[in-house]
C-alpha positions in Angstrom: -13.8 -7.0 28.3 -15.5 -9.0 25.7 -14.3 -11.4 23.0 -14.9 -10.4 19.4 -16.4 -12.7 16.7 -15.3 -12.6 13.1 -18.7 -11.1 12.2 -18.2 -8.3 14.8 -14.8 -7.6 13.5 -16.1 -7.2 10.0 -18.8 -4.9 11.3 -16.3 -2.8 13.2 -14.0 -2.6 10.1 -16.7 -1.4 7.9 -17.5 1.5 10.2 -13.9 2.9 10.1 -13.7 6.6 9.3 -12.4 7.9 6.0 -8.7 8.5 5.5 -6.9 11.9 5.0 -4.7 12.4 2.0 -1.7 11.4 4.1 -3.3 8.0 4.9 -4.2 8.8 8.5 -7.8 8.5 9.6 -10.0 11.5 10.1 -10.3 12.0 13.9 -13.0 9.7 15.1 -12.7 9.2 18.8 -16.4 9.3 19.3 -16.8 6.4 16.7 -14.2 4.2 18.3 -15.5 5.0 21.8 -19.1 4.0 20.8 -17.9 0.8 19.0 -15.7 -0.2 22.0 -18.6 0.2 24.4 -21.0 -1.7 22.1 -18.6 -4.6 21.7 -17.1 -4.4 25.2 -13.5 -4.0 24.1 -11.0 -1.1 24.5 -10.8 1.6 21.9 -7.3 0.6 21.0 -8.6 -2.8 19.8 -11.0 -0.9 17.5 -8.2 1.3 16.1 -6.0 -1.8 15.6 -8.8 -3.5 13.6 -9.2 -0.3 11.4 -5.4 -0.1 10.9 -5.0 -3.8 10.0 -2.8 -4.6 13.0 -5.0 -7.4 14.1 -7.7 -9.6 12.6 -6.1 -9.2 9.2 -7.3 -12.6 7.9 -10.9 -11.5 8.6 -10.7 -8.0 7.3 -8.4 -8.5 4.3 -11.3 -9.2 1.9 -12.8 -5.9 2.9 -9.7 -3.8 2.2 -9.9 -1.1 -0.5 -7.3 1.3 -1.9 -9.0 4.1 0.1 
């Protein structure tokens, strides 16, 4: 598996799917799979970036109320 740079994390975060009314993400396994393959990380890492469970200091300026 690869190591992510802050720039790659921002790129991944900006490609997150929209959220449903209940705050969960619209199903997007194809998106997370493609990003994981591109960046050579596991899909879980992609989802954790989207959910703010890791790389928070890098993604925090990109957060919105959506």
